[in-house]
C-alpha positions in Angstrom: 98.1 16.0 141.6 98.1 12.4 140.5 101.5 10.8 141.1 102.7 7.6 139.5 105.9 6.2 140.9 108.2 3.8 139.0 110.4 1.5 141.1 112.8 -1.5 140.8 113.7 -2.2 144.4 112.9 -1.7 148.1 110.8 1.5 147.6 112.2 3.5 150.5 111.7 6.7 148.5 108.2 5.6 147.6 107.5 5.1 151.3 108.7 8.7 151.9 106.4 10.0 149.2 103.4 8.1 150.6 104.1 9.5 154.1 104.5 13.0 152.8 101.2 12.8 150.9 99.4 11.3 153.9 100.7 14.1 156.1 99.7 16.9 153.7 103.3 17.9 152.9 102.6 17.1 149.3 99.4 18.3 147.7 99.0 15.1 145.7 98.3 11.4 145.9 100.2 8.4 144.7 97.6 6.8 142.4 99.8 4.0 141.0 103.1 2.2 141.4 104.7 0.5 138.5 107.7 -1.9 138.7 109.8 -3.7 136.2 110.7 -6.4 138.8 108.3 -8.8 140.4 110.3 -9.1 143.6 110.5 -5.3 144.2 109.6 -4.8 147.9 108.2 -1.4 146.9 105.2 -3.4 145.5 104.5 -4.6 149.0 104.8 -1.1 150.4 102.3 0.1 147.9 99.8 -2.7 148.5 100.0 -2.1 152.3 99.2 1.6 151.6 96.2 0.6 149.4 97.9 1.9 146.2 97.3 0.0 143.0 100.3 -1.6 141.4 101.3 -2.8 137.9 104.1 -5.1 136.9 105.8 -4.7 133.6 108.5 -7.4 133.8 111.6 -6.3 131.8 113.5 -9.6 132.4 110.7 -11.8 131.2 109.9 -9.5 128.2 113.6 -9.3 127.3 114.0 -13.1 127.5 111.1 -13.4 125.1 112.9 -11.1 122.6 111.4 -7.7 123.4 113.4 -4.6 122.6 113.8 -1.7 125.0 111.3 0.2 122.8 108.7 -2.6 123.0 109.2 -2.6 126.8 108.9 1.2 127.0 105.7 1.1 124.9 104.2 -1.4 127.4 105.4 0.6 130.3 103.9 3.8 128.8 100.5 2.0 128.5 100.7 0.9 132.1 101.5 4.4 133.4 99.0 6.2 131.1 96.2 4.1 132.6 96.7 6.0 135.9 96.3 9.4 134.1 99.4 10.9 135.8 100.1 14.5 136.5 103.7 13.7 137.5 105.8 10.5 137.0 108.5 9.9 139.6 111.4 7.6 138.9 112.4 6.6 142.4 115.0 3.8 142.2 113.8 2.7 138.7 116.8 1.0 137.2 115.8 0.9 133.5 117.1 3.6 131.0 114.0 5.0 129.3 113.9 5.6 125.6 112.1 8.3 123.7 109.3 5.8 123.1 108.3 6.4 126.8 109.7 9.9 127.4 108.1 11.7 124.4 104.7 10.3 125.4 104.9 12.1 128.8 107.0 15.1 127.8 107.9 17.2 130.8 106.1 15.0 133.3 108.9 12.6 134.2 111.4 13.3 137.0 114.3 11.2 138.1 116.1 10.8 141.4 119.8 10.1 141.1 122.4 9.8 144.0 125.0 12.1 142.6 125.4 15.8 141.8 124.7 17.0 138.2 127.3 15.9 135.7 129.3 14.0 138.4 128.8 10.3 138.5 126.5 9.0 135.8 124.7 5.7 135.7 124.3 2.8 138.1 126.4 2.2 141.2 126.9 6.0 141.9 127.1 5.6 145.7 129.6 2.7 145.5 131.8 4.6 143.0 131.8 7.7 145.1 132.8 5.8 148.1 135.6 4.0 146.3 137.0 7.4 145.0 136.8 8.8 148.6 138.7 5.8 149.8 141.4 6.5 147.2 141.6 10.1 148.3 140.0 11.5 145.2 136.9 13.1 146.7 135.3 14.2 150.0 131.7 14.6 148.9 129.0 13.4 146.7 125.3 14.4 146.5 121.8 13.8 145.3 119.8 15.5 142.5 116.3 15.4 141.1 116.0 16.3 137.4 113.6 16.1 134.5 114.2 12.8 132.7 115.4 13.0 129.1 116.9 10.4 126.8 120.4 11.2 128.0 121.2 9.2 131.2 121.1 11.2 134.4 120.8 14.5 132.5 118.0 17.0 131.9 117.1 20.2 133.8 118.0 20.0 137.4 115.0 20.6 139.8 116.9 20.3 143.0 120.3 19.1 144.4 122.0 18.7 147.7 125.7 17.9 148.6 126.4 15.0 150.9 129.8 14.9 152.6 131.9 11.7 152.7 133.4 11.5 156.1 136.9 10.1 156.8 135.6 7.3 158.9 132.6 6.5 156.7 131.7 2.9 155.8 129.8 2.3 152.6 126.6 1.5 154.7 127.0 4.7 156.6 127.3 6.7 153.4 124.3 5.0 151.9 122.2 5.8 154.9 123.2 9.5 154.7 122.5 9.6 151.0 119.1 7.9 151.3 118.1 10.4 154.0 119.1 13.2 151.7 117.1 11.6 148.8 113.9 11.4 150.9 114.1 15.0 151.9 115.0 16.4 148.4 112.5 14.2 146.5 109.7 15.3 148.8 110.7 19.0 148.4 110.8 18.8 144.6 107.5 16.9 144.3 105.8 19.2 146.7 106.9 22.2 144.7 105.7 20.6 141.4 102.4 19.8 143.0 102.0 23.3 144.3 102.6 24.8 140.9 102.1 22.2 138.1 103.6 23.3 134.8 101.8 20.8 132.7 98.2 19.6 132.3 97.2 16.1 133.3 97.8 13.3 130.9 94.5 11.9 129.7 95.2 8.2 128.7 92.4 8.5 126.1 94.3 11.3 124.3 97.9 10.2 124.7 
């Protein structure tokens, strides 16, 4: 399976995927990494692993007047060039429009640090921690789901509950959630690679 990973930041989940592929836990290969941010450290991780990278700079394009749809069309072209079997949003911080999603129908999965239907959107870990501090929750979680136009929705492929401990700091909770993310993402991607439900996306036919 040809995996393309979309990132915006440090790429810790990308590193987990690269290690799992190298160790044979995933029957696939990361063939490309695409970022919307030039300073994303995940680009360095990819380069060190010998994985090709592509930058599609949202901020620069947006400043020049590009709409989300124009950005998504450019992003789709960059991703399609790698002929992906599966596209993994691993810390990718842009909301994708149908311009991108319909081109890769069923091939895009997203990792989100919350349980289904719980905390939607950015800052989910911080928001869960604040609610725990206020006595309104004692757990959060992580899920992987098929990406659709609705934010942090779509069929759930895997989920895990993460407790919030009484003496937790935000950093301790983040570390526990990130560890859960790595394990869950590898599990879901390994299952998809073992039994792919969709044919490869040929960039000449997309």
